[in-house]
C-alpha positions in Angstrom: 186.7 59.6 102.3 183.6 60.1 104.1 180.3 61.2 102.4 181.0 64.8 103.2 184.6 64.6 102.0 183.5 62.9 98.9 180.5 65.3 98.0 183.1 68.2 98.5 185.5 66.8 96.5 183.2 65.9 93.2 181.9 69.8 93.6 185.5 71.0 93.4 186.0 68.6 90.2 182.9 70.3 88.4 184.3 73.6 88.9 186.7 72.3 86.3 184.1 72.3 83.7 182.3 75.0 81.9 178.3 74.6 81.5 178.7 74.0 77.4 181.4 71.4 78.1 179.0 69.6 81.2 176.0 69.9 78.1 178.3 68.3 75.6 178.9 65.2 77.8 175.5 65.2 78.9 174.5 64.9 75.1 176.8 62.1 74.8 175.7 60.2 77.6 171.9 60.1 76.7 172.9 59.5 72.7 174.7 56.3 74.1 171.9 55.6 76.4 169.1 55.9 74.1 170.3 52.7 72.3 170.2 50.8 75.4 167.6 47.8 74.7 165.9 48.4 78.0 165.4 52.3 77.2 164.0 51.2 73.8 161.6 48.9 75.0 160.5 51.0 78.1 157.4 52.6 77.6 157.5 54.3 81.3 160.8 55.8 82.3 161.7 57.8 85.4 163.9 60.6 84.8 164.8 63.9 86.9 164.8 67.6 85.7 168.8 68.2 86.4 169.7 71.4 88.1 172.8 73.4 87.1 175.8 71.2 86.9 174.2 67.8 87.2 173.9 65.2 83.9 171.9 67.8 81.8 168.4 66.1 81.0 166.1 68.9 79.5 166.6 68.2 76.1 166.4 64.4 76.3 163.0 64.8 77.9 161.8 66.7 75.2 162.9 64.4 72.6 161.1 61.5 73.8 158.2 62.8 76.0 156.0 62.2 73.0 157.1 58.6 72.5 157.5 57.6 76.2 155.3 58.5 79.4 158.3 60.1 81.1 157.9 60.6 84.8 159.8 63.1 87.0 160.0 63.7 90.8 158.5 66.0 92.9 159.5 66.9 96.2 156.6 66.5 99.0 158.0 67.1 102.7 160.5 64.7 102.5 159.6 62.6 100.2 159.3 62.1 96.3 156.1 61.8 94.2 156.2 61.1 90.5 154.3 63.0 88.1 154.0 62.6 84.1 155.9 65.1 82.2 153.0 66.1 79.6 155.5 69.4 77.9 157.0 72.6 78.6 154.2 74.3 79.9 153.7 71.5 82.6 156.7 72.9 84.6 156.8 75.3 87.9 159.8 75.8 90.5 159.4 73.8 93.2 161.3 73.0 96.4 165.0 73.8 96.2 164.4 75.9 92.9 164.0 72.4 91.1 161.3 72.5 88.2 158.7 69.8 88.6 155.8 68.9 86.7 152.6 70.1 87.8 149.7 67.3 87.1 148.3 64.4 88.8 150.5 61.9 91.1 151.8 58.5 89.1 150.8 55.9 91.6 151.5 53.1 89.5 155.4 52.3 90.4 155.0 48.8 89.4 154.6 50.1 86.1 157.8 51.8 85.7 160.6 50.2 83.6 163.2 52.0 83.9 164.4 54.7 86.5 167.7 56.9 85.2 168.9 58.3 88.7 171.2 60.9 89.6 173.9 60.8 91.7 176.8 63.0 93.2 179.2 60.3 92.9 178.8 56.4 91.7 181.4 53.3 92.3 181.8 50.3 89.5 179.7 48.0 91.9 176.7 50.6 91.6 176.5 51.8 94.5 175.6 55.8 94.7 176.3 59.1 96.7 173.1 61.6 96.7 172.9 65.0 98.0 172.6 63.7 101.2 168.8 64.4 102.1 167.8 60.8 101.2 164.9 61.1 98.9 166.0 58.5 96.4 167.1 56.5 99.3 163.4 56.3 100.4 161.9 56.3 96.5 163.9 53.5 95.3 162.5 50.5 97.5 159.3 51.4 96.5 160.0 51.4 92.6 160.6 47.6 90.7 162.4 49.0 87.8 165.6 48.5 86.4 167.8 51.5 87.7 170.6 53.0 86.0 172.8 55.7 87.9 174.0 58.3 85.3 176.9 60.8 86.1 180.0 62.4 84.3 182.9 60.6 83.8 184.7 62.4 86.9 181.9 61.5 89.2 182.8 57.9 89.2 185.2 56.9 92.4 186.7 53.8 93.6 184.6 53.5 96.3 181.3 54.9 97.4 180.6 54.8 101.2 177.3 53.2 102.1 175.0 52.4 104.7 172.2 49.5 104.8 169.5 51.6 103.4 171.4 52.3 100.3 170.4 50.4 97.0 172.9 49.9 94.0 172.3 50.6 90.7 171.6 48.0 88.1 174.4 49.9 86.1 176.1 53.2 85.9 176.7 55.2 82.7 178.7 58.2 82.0 179.3 60.3 79.1 182.1 57.6 78.2 179.1 54.8 78.1 178.4 52.1 80.5 181.1 51.3 83.7 
């Protein structure tokens, strides 16, 4: 499948699940992931604030932001800036109707120990298919973190088409655990 065909296929698969079911799968995924030794050890974690039908990070962020530095991306032009999440009152609607933290830009990218990255689809080799805008493709080369891709079990495919600029994840996790 081409990238565009794969995005369409996953979109159709997501329609088979209701919001409650997806939220339950998200909660299961993050219950498993929070036991990961690298998550336990990390002080600074890059996450994302989920859009509808994405692996839902909202409760996980709320649970952990008092214990770790949680960073979230903010869309600025063609790039992502990172800002620290300091609580629900710091959020405002940004580009593409994504909720983003206000506040200062976080520039100490070398201190990010773990990045949890969303994707439309992943394969067992850690290859990731994004939404097609290339935001994470441009951000990931600047990070030295351990990168974990997260998705629902039905978003794992045999092979994700890749380009030379695509960076595979170190691990991929679903609601069924680590691939």
